[in-house]
KELUM-981652 format. One record per residue: x, y, z of N, C-alpha, C in turn. Coordinates in pm, 1 decimal, padded with zeros to 6 digits. Each point is the difference from the previous one (the first is absolute). Layout:
! residues N
{pt {X, Y, Z}, {X, Y, Z}, {X, Y, Z}}
...
***
This chain:
! residues 182
{pt {09978.1, 10251.9, 12396.6}, {00007.6, -00043.6, -00138.8}, {-00095.6, 00083.7, -00082.8}}
{pt {00048.4, 00039.2, -00116.0}, {-00085.8, 00070.5, -00094.9}, {00019.6, -00065.3, -00136.5}}
{pt {-00111.1, -00031.8, -00065.0}, {00004.8, -00062.4, -00132.5}, {-00085.0, 00079.6, -00097.1}}
{pt {00053.5, 00022.0, -00116.5}, {-00072.2, 00068.1, -00107.5}, {-00040.9, -00105.6, -00101.8}}
{pt {-00118.9, 00016.1, -00054.9}, {-00043.9, -00088.4, -00106.8}, {-00061.8, 00083.8, -00108.1}}
{pt {-00033.8, -00061.1, -00107.6}, {-00057.6, 00075.1, -00109.3}, {-00074.6, -00095.4, -00088.8}}
{pt {00008.8, 00033.2, -00106.8}, {00074.5, 00019.7, -00119.0}, {00149.2, 00010.6, 00025.1}}
{pt {00048.2, 00117.2, -00018.0}, {00143.8, 00025.8, -00001.5}, {00028.4, 00119.9, 00088.3}}
{pt {00037.3, -00023.0, 00128.0}, {00023.8, 00111.3, 00092.5}, {00104.3, 00099.3, -00049.6}}
{pt {00096.6, -00046.1, -00077.6}, {00106.3, 00090.9, -00043.5}, {-00046.9, 00103.3, -00102.5}}
{pt {-00124.5, -00012.5, -00046.0}, {-00056.3, 00107.8, -00081.9}, {-00033.0, 00121.1, 00087.4}}
{pt {-00000.6, -00019.3, 00131.8}, {-00032.5, 00106.2, 00096.3}, {00114.3, 00019.4, 00099.5}}
{pt {00121.7, 00016.7, -00049.0}, {00115.6, 00011.7, 00089.8}, {-00011.7, 00121.0, 00091.9}}
{pt {-00053.3, 00110.9, -00050.8}, {-00013.2, 00118.9, 00085.6}, {-00096.3, -00026.5, 00115.2}}
{pt {-00107.2, -00074.2, -00026.2}, {-00093.7, -00035.8, 00107.4}, {00070.3, -00088.3, 00102.3}}
{pt {00077.3, -00096.7, -00047.4}, {00072.7, -00088.0, 00091.6}, {00095.3, 00081.5, 00087.1}}
{pt {00073.6, 00091.0, -00061.3}, {00096.0, 00081.4, 00074.6}, {-00072.5, 00090.2, 00100.8}}
{pt {-00116.2, 00054.8, -00037.5}, {-00077.4, 00081.7, 00094.2}, {-00046.4, -00082.1, 00120.1}}
{pt {-00035.4, -00124.4, -00023.4}, {-00038.3, -00087.9, 00112.2}, {00119.5, -00021.5, 00091.4}}
{pt {00117.3, -00023.3, -00058.1}, {00120.3, -00019.0, 00082.3}, {00035.9, 00127.4, 00076.5}}
{pt {-00019.7, 00116.1, -00062.7}, {00023.4, 00127.2, 00070.3}, {-00091.1, 00010.5, 00120.7}}
{pt {-00127.8, -00032.6, -00019.0}, {-00095.6, 00004.3, 00110.2}, {00044.1, -00093.3, 00112.9}}
{pt {00039.2, -00121.7, -00034.1}, {00045.0, -00095.7, 00101.8}, {00119.6, 00054.9, 00076.5}}
{pt {00095.1, 00056.0, -00073.6}, {00121.2, 00054.2, 00062.6}, {-00034.1, 00117.1, 00092.3}}
{pt {-00082.8, 00091.6, -00048.9}, {-00038.4, 00117.4, 00079.8}, {-00074.5, -00038.5, 00127.3}}
{pt {-00065.0, -00115.4, -00000.6}, {-00077.3, -00044.8, 00115.3}, {00069.3, -00111.9, 00077.0}}
{pt {00131.1, -00010.6, -00023.4}, {00083.2, -00099.6, 00069.6}, {-00056.0, -00142.2, -00007.4}}
{pt {-00053.0, -00033.2, -00115.3}, {-00050.0, -00135.1, -00024.9}, {00096.8, -00069.0, -00095.6}}
{pt {00072.4, -00097.7, 00051.7}, {00101.5, -00064.7, -00082.6}, {-00038.6, -00144.3, -00029.5}}
{pt {-00035.2, -00027.2, -00125.5}, {-00034.1, -00137.7, -00034.7}, {00124.1, -00089.5, 00002.0}}
{pt {-00019.0, -00124.1, 00045.3}, {00112.0, -00093.5, -00001.0}, {00013.8, -00068.6, -00135.1}}
{pt {-00113.8, -00017.5, -00068.5}, {00000.3, -00060.8, -00133.2}, {-00081.4, 00088.4, -00092.9}}
{pt {00052.8, 00022.4, -00119.3}, {-00069.5, 00077.6, -00101.7}, {-00007.0, -00086.4, -00124.6}}
{pt {-00120.6, -00020.1, -00050.4}, {-00015.8, -00085.8, -00115.8}, {-00076.6, 00066.2, -00112.1}}
{pt {00041.5, -00032.0, -00121.5}, {-00077.0, 00042.2, -00117.1}, {00033.3, -00088.0, -00118.7}}
{pt {-00105.1, -00030.9, -00080.0}, {00022.2, -00079.4, -00120.2}, {00028.9, 00091.4, -00118.4}}
{pt {00071.2, -00053.4, -00096.5}, {00020.8, 00072.1, -00125.2}, {00038.9, -00098.3, -00109.0}}
{pt {-00034.9, 00034.7, -00121.0}, {00050.9, -00075.5, -00113.9}, {00130.3, 00065.3, -00044.5}}
{pt {00031.1, 00111.8, 00059.8}, {00114.9, 00077.3, -00044.0}, {-00037.8, 00091.9, -00113.8}}
{pt {-00121.8, -00019.6, -00052.2}, {-00048.4, 00082.2, -00110.8}, {00103.7, 00018.4, -00107.3}}
{pt {00047.1, -00111.7, -00059.8}, {00113.6, 00006.7, -00090.7}, {-00012.3, 00107.1, -00107.5}}
{pt {-00120.8, 00022.9, -00048.4}, {-00015.2, 00098.4, -00106.3}, {-00023.0, 00140.8, 00053.3}}
{pt {-00018.8, 00011.4, 00132.1}, {-00018.3, 00131.8, 00061.6}, {00116.9, 00035.3, 00092.1}}
{pt {00098.8, -00087.2, 00007.2}, {00114.9, 00017.5, 00089.3}, {-00042.4, 00019.7, 00145.2}}
{pt {-00103.2, -00072.4, 00042.2}, {-00048.1, 00013.4, 00136.9}, {00101.7, -00049.3, 00101.2}}
{pt {00085.5, -00090.7, -00039.8}, {00101.2, -00048.6, 00094.1}, {00086.4, 00117.4, 00046.1}}
{pt {00026.2, 00095.2, -00090.3}, {00077.6, 00119.1, 00037.1}, {-00077.8, 00087.5, 00098.9}}
{pt {-00133.8, 00008.9, -00018.2}, {-00083.5, 00072.6, 00096.6}, {00005.7, -00068.1, 00135.9}}
{pt {00006.8, -00132.5, -00002.6}, {00009.7, -00075.5, 00124.7}, {00125.5, 00033.6, 00076.9}}
{pt {00108.4, 00026.5, -00070.5}, {00124.9, 00035.2, 00067.8}, {-00010.7, 00136.1, 00066.6}}
{pt {-00078.3, 00089.4, -00058.3}, {-00026.0, 00129.6, 00063.9}, {-00069.7, -00022.9, 00134.6}}
{pt {-00097.6, -00090.5, 00001.3}, {-00072.0, -00033.5, 00123.5}, {00094.6, -00067.5, 00098.4}}
{pt {00080.7, -00095.5, -00048.9}, {00093.9, -00070.0, 00088.4}, {00101.0, 00095.6, 00061.9}}
{pt {00050.2, 00093.8, -00078.8}, {00092.6, 00099.6, 00055.0}, {-00063.4, 00072.7, 00118.1}}
{pt {-00125.4, 00038.7, -00018.3}, {-00069.7, 00072.7, 00105.9}, {-00023.5, -00089.7, 00121.9}}
{pt {-00041.3, -00124.9, -00024.4}, {-00024.5, -00094.5, 00110.3}, {00127.1, -00019.3, 00082.0}}
{pt {00110.3, -00027.2, -00067.8}, {00123.9, -00029.0, 00073.4}, {00055.3, 00123.1, 00070.2}}
{pt {-00031.2, 00118.0, -00051.2}, {00040.5, 00123.9, 00067.2}, {-00081.2, 00018.0, 00129.2}}
{pt {-00129.9, -00025.0, -00007.5}, {-00088.1, 00022.2, 00116.1}, {-00008.6, -00118.8, 00094.5}}
{pt {00005.5, -00119.8, -00053.7}, {-00020.1, -00121.5, 00079.7}, {00110.4, -00102.1, -00029.7}}
{pt {00122.4, 00027.9, 00040.2}, {00112.2, -00086.9, -00037.1}, {-00009.7, -00143.2, 00054.8}}
{pt {-00078.6, -00019.8, 00105.6}, {-00011.9, -00134.5, 00057.9}, {-00108.9, -00083.8, -00066.7}}
{pt {-00080.9, 00062.7, -00082.0}, {-00113.1, -00070.5, -00061.2}, {00047.3, -00106.2, -00099.1}}
{pt {-00070.0, -00111.3, 00000.8}, {00021.8, -00103.5, -00102.0}, {-00093.7, 00029.2, -00116.4}}
{pt {00048.0, -00027.3, -00118.3}, {-00079.7, 00024.9, -00119.2}, {-00046.8, -00133.3, -00056.2}}
{pt {-00128.8, -00007.9, -00026.6}, {-00056.8, -00116.5, -00065.4}, {-00055.5, 00047.8, -00133.7}}
{pt {00085.6, -00003.3, -00100.5}, {-00037.7, 00047.3, -00132.8}, {-00033.0, -00123.1, -00083.1}}
{pt {-00128.2, -00022.3, -00025.0}, {-00035.2, -00117.8, -00079.6}, {-00005.2, 00040.0, -00146.3}}
{pt {00071.2, -00073.9, -00079.9}, {00006.4, 00029.7, -00142.6}, {-00091.8, -00094.6, -00074.6}}
{pt {-00081.0, 00057.3, -00086.9}, {-00093.5, -00083.1, -00074.3}, {00032.6, 00003.4, -00148.3}}
{pt {-00030.4, -00109.4, -00061.8}, {00014.5, -00015.1, -00144.5}, {-00138.7, -00035.5, -00048.9}}
{pt {-00057.7, 00082.4, -00084.3}, {-00140.8, -00017.5, -00034.3}, {-00025.6, -00112.0, -00099.7}}
{pt {00099.9, -00076.3, -00031.0}, {-00024.6, -00122.7, -00073.1}, {00036.1, -00000.1, -00145.3}}
{pt {00019.7, -00119.7, -00044.4}, {00039.9, -00027.7, -00136.9}, {-00095.5, 00062.6, -00101.1}}
{pt {-00129.4, -00007.9, 00027.9}, {-00101.0, 00049.7, -00092.7}, {00009.2, 00151.5, -00018.3}}
{pt {00055.6, 00071.2, 00096.0}, {00005.2, 00145.5, -00006.0}, {00114.3, 00055.6, -00082.8}}
{pt {00083.3, -00086.7, -00054.9}, {00105.9, 00050.0, -00087.4}, {-00059.9, 00080.0, -00114.2}}
{pt {-00112.4, -00049.0, -00051.5}, {-00064.9, 00069.8, -00110.7}, {-00103.7, 00099.9, 00049.1}}
{pt {-00081.3, -00039.3, 00097.1}, {-00111.7, 00086.2, 00039.6}, {00042.7, 00121.7, 00080.0}}
{pt {00109.8, -00008.9, 00075.4}, {00040.5, 00114.4, 00082.5}, {00137.9, 00052.3, -00036.2}}
{pt {00058.6, -00054.2, -00105.6}, {00129.4, 00047.3, -00047.6}, {00107.5, -00008.2, 00108.5}}
{pt {-00004.3, -00106.9, 00079.5}, {00101.9, -00021.2, 00102.5}, {00088.5, -00113.4, -00048.5}}
{pt {00116.0, 00033.3, -00046.8}, {00089.5, -00102.2, -00053.5}, {00086.3, -00059.5, 00110.6}}
{pt {00043.0, -00122.6, -00021.2}, {00088.3, -00066.0, 00095.9}, {00127.1, 00080.9, 00021.4}}
{pt {00050.7, 00060.7, -00106.1}, {00123.8, 00077.3, 00009.1}, {-00017.2, 00120.1, 00093.2}}
{pt {-00114.3, 00069.4, -00011.5}, {-00024.4, 00116.7, 00085.6}, {-00017.4, -00042.1, 00146.1}}
{pt {-00067.6, -00112.8, 00022.1}, {-00017.7, -00048.4, 00136.7}, {00135.5, -00037.3, 00059.3}}
{pt {00081.9, -00067.3, -00078.9}, {00133.3, -00039.5, 00046.4}, {00082.7, 00124.1, 00034.8}}
{pt {-00010.5, 00103.1, -00080.8}, {00071.2, 00125.9, 00026.9}, {-00042.9, 00058.8, 00135.0}}
{pt {-00130.6, -00003.9, 00029.7}, {-00049.5, 00050.5, 00128.8}, {00057.9, -00079.9, 00116.1}}
{pt {00005.2, -00131.5, -00014.9}, {00053.8, -00083.4, 00106.5}, {00149.1, 00025.0, 00019.7}}
{pt {00073.3, 00021.2, -00108.3}, {00143.6, 00028.7, 00012.7}, {00021.6, 00131.1, 00075.3}}
{pt {-00083.0, 00099.2, -00025.3}, {00009.1, 00126.8, 00073.4}, {-00025.5, -00022.9, 00148.7}}
{pt {-00097.8, -00083.3, 00030.1}, {-00032.3, -00028.3, 00139.4}, {00117.0, -00068.6, 00069.8}}
{pt {00059.9, -00097.2, -00064.2}, {00113.8, -00070.4, 00060.3}, {00116.8, 00095.5, 00024.8}}
{pt {00021.9, 00093.1, -00093.0}, {00110.5, 00095.1, 00020.2}, {-00029.4, 00092.3, 00117.8}}
{pt {-00125.4, 00034.9, 00021.5}, {-00035.8, 00086.0, 00112.5}, {00014.3, -00072.7, 00133.4}}
{pt {-00013.5, -00132.6, -00000.7}, {00022.2, -00075.3, 00123.8}, {00140.5, 00026.2, 00051.5}}
{pt {00096.3, 00002.8, -00090.6}, {00139.0, 00026.4, 00039.5}, {00014.3, 00143.2, 00050.1}}
{pt {-00065.0, 00092.7, -00069.3}, {00008.3, 00141.0, 00037.0}, {-00055.8, 00022.8, 00140.5}}
{pt {-00117.4, -00056.8, 00028.5}, {-00064.2, 00017.8, 00129.7}, {00052.5, -00097.3, 00105.6}}
{pt {00069.2, -00102.5, -00045.4}, {00047.0, -00107.0, 00087.7}, {-00118.0, -00063.4, 00075.9}}
{pt {-00110.1, -00019.0, -00070.8}, {-00120.4, -00063.9, 00053.4}, {-00057.8, -00089.9, -00107.4}}
{pt {-00061.3, -00108.2, 00044.5}, {-00065.9, -00089.9, -00094.1}, {-00130.8, 00063.5, -00045.4}}
{pt {-00012.6, 00017.2, -00129.8}, {-00121.8, 00056.5, -00056.5}, {-00072.9, -00099.9, -00088.4}}
{pt {00075.7, -00088.3, -00064.0}, {-00062.1, -00091.8, -00094.7}, {-00071.0, -00113.3, 00072.8}}
{pt {-00117.9, -00032.6, -00045.3}, {-00075.7, -00107.1, 00064.0}, {00053.5, -00137.3, -00037.8}}
{pt {-00034.7, -00099.6, 00079.7}, {00039.5, -00137.0, -00031.5}, {-00091.1, -00062.2, -00104.8}}
{pt {-00121.7, 00045.0, -00004.8}, {-00095.9, -00050.0, -00097.6}, {-00057.9, 00117.1, -00077.4}}
{pt {-00036.6, -00024.8, -00124.9}, {-00055.4, 00104.2, -00085.2}, {-00149.3, -00027.0, -00019.1}}
{pt {-00081.7, 00099.8, 00028.6}, {-00144.0, -00013.4, -00011.9}, {-00041.4, 00009.5, -00146.2}}
{pt {-00087.2, -00088.7, -00040.9}, {-00049.8, -00002.2, -00137.0}, {-00152.2, 00003.8, 00004.8}}
{pt {-00058.6, 00101.1, -00059.4}, {-00144.3, 00014.4, -00003.0}, {-00060.1, -00099.3, -00098.7}}
{pt {-00104.2, -00071.3, 00041.7}, {-00069.6, -00090.6, -00090.3}, {-00103.5, 00082.9, -00076.0}}
{pt {00007.9, 00001.8, -00133.0}, {-00091.3, 00084.4, -00077.2}, {-00140.4, -00059.8, -00006.4}}
{pt {-00093.3, 00079.6, -00047.2}, {-00137.9, -00046.5, -00016.6}, {-00010.2, -00106.6, -00109.2}}
{pt {00084.2, 00010.0, -00100.6}, {00001.4, -00098.3, -00108.3}, {00134.7, -00070.1, 00003.5}}
{pt {-00004.3, -00131.4, 00015.6}, {00122.7, -00078.1, 00015.3}, {00029.9, -00073.5, -00130.3}}
{pt {00118.8, 00024.6, -00051.8}, {00040.3, -00067.2, -00122.8}, {00057.6, -00137.9, 00030.8}}
{pt {00015.3, -00079.4, -00102.3}, {00058.6, -00133.7, 00011.7}, {00140.0, 00009.5, 00061.7}}
{pt {00027.6, -00083.7, 00098.8}, {00129.8, -00007.7, 00068.7}, {00038.7, 00130.5, 00070.0}}
{pt {-00098.6, 00078.6, 00039.7}, {00025.6, 00130.2, 00060.8}, {00096.8, -00008.7, 00118.3}}
{pt {-00025.2, -00088.9, 00094.4}, {00081.9, -00007.5, 00120.7}, {00141.7, -00046.0, -00031.0}}
{pt {00013.0, -00093.0, -00090.4}, {00132.6, -00049.6, -00038.5}, {00079.6, 00110.7, -00069.5}}
{pt {-00064.6, 00070.6, -00092.3}, {00067.8, 00108.9, -00072.5}, {00041.8, 00112.7, 00095.5}}
{pt {-00089.3, 00036.0, 00092.4}, {00034.1, 00105.8, 00096.2}, {00112.1, -00045.1, 00092.8}}
{pt {-00004.8, -00125.2, 00042.6}, {00106.1, -00052.1, 00086.1}, {00135.2, 00011.7, -00071.0}}
{pt {00004.7, -00041.7, -00124.3}, {00125.5, 00008.1, -00077.2}, {00045.5, 00144.0, -00016.3}}
{pt {-00094.9, 00090.3, -00031.2}, {00034.0, 00142.0, -00015.4}, {00060.3, 00055.2, 00129.2}}
{pt {-00068.0, -00021.2, 00110.7}, {00045.9, 00055.4, 00127.7}, {00134.7, -00057.9, 00039.2}}
{pt {00016.4, -00128.6, -00017.6}, {00127.2, -00065.5, 00034.0}, {00113.0, 00057.1, -00086.5}}
{pt {-00026.6, 00018.0, -00130.6}, {00102.1, 00055.3, -00091.1}, {00030.5, 00146.7, 00028.8}}
{pt {-00102.4, 00076.6, 00034.8}, {00017.5, 00143.5, 00022.2}, {00068.1, 00027.6, 00133.4}}
{pt {-00042.9, -00068.9, 00105.7}, {00040.1, 00038.1, 00135.0}, {00078.2, -00106.4, 00076.3}}
{pt {00001.6, -00120.1, -00053.0}, {00058.1, -00115.0, 00070.0}, {-00071.7, -00025.4, 00133.3}}
{pt {-00124.5, 00040.0, 00007.0}, {-00084.6, -00021.6, 00118.1}, {-00116.7, -00088.2, -00040.7}}
{pt {-00076.6, -00043.6, 00098.0}, {-00116.8, -00082.5, -00026.7}, {-00127.4, 00083.8, 00006.5}}
{pt {-00099.6, -00035.8, -00081.9}, {-00124.3, 00076.9, 00000.8}, {-00097.0, -00043.4, 00108.3}}
{pt {-00082.6, 00092.6, 00040.6}, {-00122.2, -00031.9, 00073.2}, {-00111.8, 00051.1, -00089.4}}
{pt {-00111.5, -00065.3, 00000.8}, {-00110.7, 00040.9, -00085.2}, {-00113.5, 00051.2, 00086.5}}
{pt {-00057.8, 00112.1, -00041.6}, {-00106.0, 00064.4, 00078.5}, {-00121.4, 00021.4, -00087.9}}
{pt {-00113.5, -00044.3, 00047.7}, {-00125.1, 00022.7, -00072.2}, {-00040.1, 00145.5, 00024.0}}
{pt {-00042.8, 00069.4, -00105.3}, {-00036.2, 00141.6, 00017.0}, {-00113.6, 00017.8, 00099.6}}
{pt {-00000.2, 00114.7, 00065.7}, {-00101.5, 00028.6, 00100.2}, {-00131.5, 00044.7, -00062.0}}
{pt {-00007.6, 00006.4, -00130.1}, {-00119.4, 00051.1, -00066.8}, {-00086.8, -00115.3, -00052.7}}
{pt {00005.2, -00114.2, 00062.7}, {-00084.6, -00110.6, -00043.7}, {-00138.5, 00015.4, 00060.4}}
{pt {-00100.3, 00004.9, -00084.2}, {-00137.9, 00007.4, 00046.0}, {-00088.2, -00072.6, -00100.9}}
{pt {-00128.4, 00017.4, 00009.8}, {-00090.2, -00073.6, -00088.6}, {00018.3, 00038.2, -00146.8}}
{pt {00057.3, 00116.2, -00028.7}, {00024.6, 00042.1, -00138.4}, {00133.0, -00050.8, -00054.3}}
{pt {00078.6, -00061.7, 00083.6}, {00133.8, -00042.1, -00039.8}, {-00005.8, -00099.8, -00115.4}}
{pt {00094.4, 00014.0, -00091.3}, {00006.9, -00095.9, -00109.4}, {00113.9, -00100.7, 00020.5}}
{pt {00047.4, -00014.4, 00123.3}, {00100.7, -00101.0, 00032.3}, {-00069.0, -00135.8, 00000.6}}
{pt {00039.8, -00086.6, -00090.8}, {-00059.4, -00132.5, -00013.3}, {00065.3, -00094.2, 00100.6}}
{pt {-00076.4, -00041.8, 00101.0}, {00056.6, -00083.0, 00106.8}, {00044.8, -00136.5, -00050.6}}
{pt {-00061.9, -00051.8, -00104.9}, {00042.3, -00129.5, -00056.1}, {00137.2, 00012.5, -00066.7}}
{pt {00018.7, 00107.9, -00074.5}, {00130.9, 00023.2, -00062.9}, {00105.2, 00026.8, 00107.1}}
{pt {-00036.0, 00080.8, 00101.3}, {00091.4, 00027.0, 00110.4}, {00042.7, -00131.4, 00066.4}}
{pt {-00095.1, -00085.0, 00031.6}, {00031.3, -00129.0, 00064.1}, {00088.1, -00086.7, -00089.0}}
{pt {-00033.8, -00007.0, -00128.1}, {00077.4, -00081.4, -00093.9}, {00145.1, 00049.2, -00008.8}}
{pt {00017.3, 00130.7, -00013.2}, {00134.3, 00056.1, -00013.9}, {00079.8, -00009.7, 00130.2}}
{pt {-00065.2, 00018.6, 00114.9}, {00068.7, -00017.3, 00128.8}, {00045.4, -00144.3, 00018.1}}
{pt {-00086.4, -00094.3, -00034.6}, {00034.8, -00142.6, 00010.7}, {00120.6, -00030.4, -00089.0}}
{pt {-00001.9, 00050.7, -00122.1}, {00110.3, -00022.1, -00093.4}, {00130.7, 00056.9, 00057.3}}
{pt {-00009.9, 00119.7, 00057.8}, {00118.0, 00064.6, 00058.6}, {00053.5, -00080.2, 00118.9}}
{pt {-00089.5, -00043.5, 00086.6}, {00042.6, -00075.6, 00118.2}, {00060.7, -00135.1, -00036.8}}
{pt {-00040.8, -00057.0, -00111.8}, {00062.5, -00123.5, -00048.7}, {00134.8, 00029.8, -00064.9}}
{pt {00011.6, 00113.3, -00065.5}, {00123.0, 00040.1, -00068.6}, {00108.6, 00041.4, 00099.6}}
{pt {-00040.1, 00067.9, 00104.4}, {00093.8, 00063.5, 00092.5}, {00105.3, -00094.3, 00058.0}}
{pt {-00035.5, -00109.2, 00064.1}, {00104.3, -00084.6, 00060.6}, {00095.5, -00062.5, -00102.3}}
{pt {-00046.1, -00015.3, -00121.9}, {00084.0, -00060.1, -00104.6}, {00097.7, 00100.4, -00060.1}}
{pt {-00027.3, 00127.1, 00018.7}, {00078.6, 00103.9, -00067.0}, {00064.2, 00099.8, 00094.0}}
{pt {00002.8, -00031.0, 00125.1}, {00054.0, 00092.2, 00097.2}, {00100.6, -00073.8, 00086.6}}
{pt {00126.5, 00021.0, -00028.7}, {00105.7, -00070.3, 00073.2}, {-00008.5, 00022.1, 00149.8}}
{pt {-00036.5, 00120.6, 00038.9}, {00000.0, 00033.7, 00142.3}, {-00132.0, -00031.4, 00069.0}}
{pt {-00093.1, -00068.3, -00067.7}, {-00131.5, -00026.5, 00057.8}, {00006.7, -00066.9, 00137.4}}
{pt {00078.2, -00107.0, 00019.7}, {00005.1, -00060.6, 00134.8}, {00051.6, 00096.2, 00105.3}}
{pt {00098.4, 00084.4, -00036.0}, {00053.6, 00098.2, 00093.7}, {-00107.1, 00101.9, 00037.9}}
{pt {-00082.0, 00042.0, -00096.2}, {-00105.9, 00096.2, 00028.5}, {-00098.4, -00054.0, 00102.4}}
{pt {-00030.6, -00126.6, -00010.8}, {-00095.2, -00058.0, 00094.6}, {00050.9, 00006.0, 00142.8}}
{pt {00130.4, -00009.1, 00017.1}, {00054.4, 00004.9, 00135.5}, {00025.2, 00142.9, 00045.6}}
{pt {00018.7, 00093.3, -00093.5}, {00028.7, 00138.9, 00037.1}, {-00124.5, 00077.6, 00041.0}}
{pt {-00115.8, -00033.5, -00051.1}, {-00119.3, 00081.0, 00024.5}, {-00098.1, -00074.4, 00082.9}}
***
């Protein structure tokens, strides 16, 4: 298994491909290859990802791909210029490539980064966005950069998580099914 993490690994597609070349030249075949991406809607990174996937499937046709797609959250519509429409476009491209490769590429859950500053109803708004964009359910991940300088307010985080957990069963038709599936 080989997993890439970042920031955004697809900003370094040539590095990724060079690593795969090295593995191939040394007869090292990973069974699972994983990498996260937001699809970089404004940078067309999802298209760069297909360049990497083409190379992976050429060299390692038996490998399973674990491509985790992240949505950086409702608050980033303004701060990072990532619109729901652009994210949806990236996901549609990914689904079409599943047919082309005849392999499952889309994840069952969409990762959502929890920002340092949490707005009112953040989790509920992100859940609605992700569900509308991808028809998938979100997972929420606290950033790895939390330290003593962090401005993430744990009281606000707790309050908003509690609100979300109370909202979720009332607004999610498939909630009982999810409990039995996972």
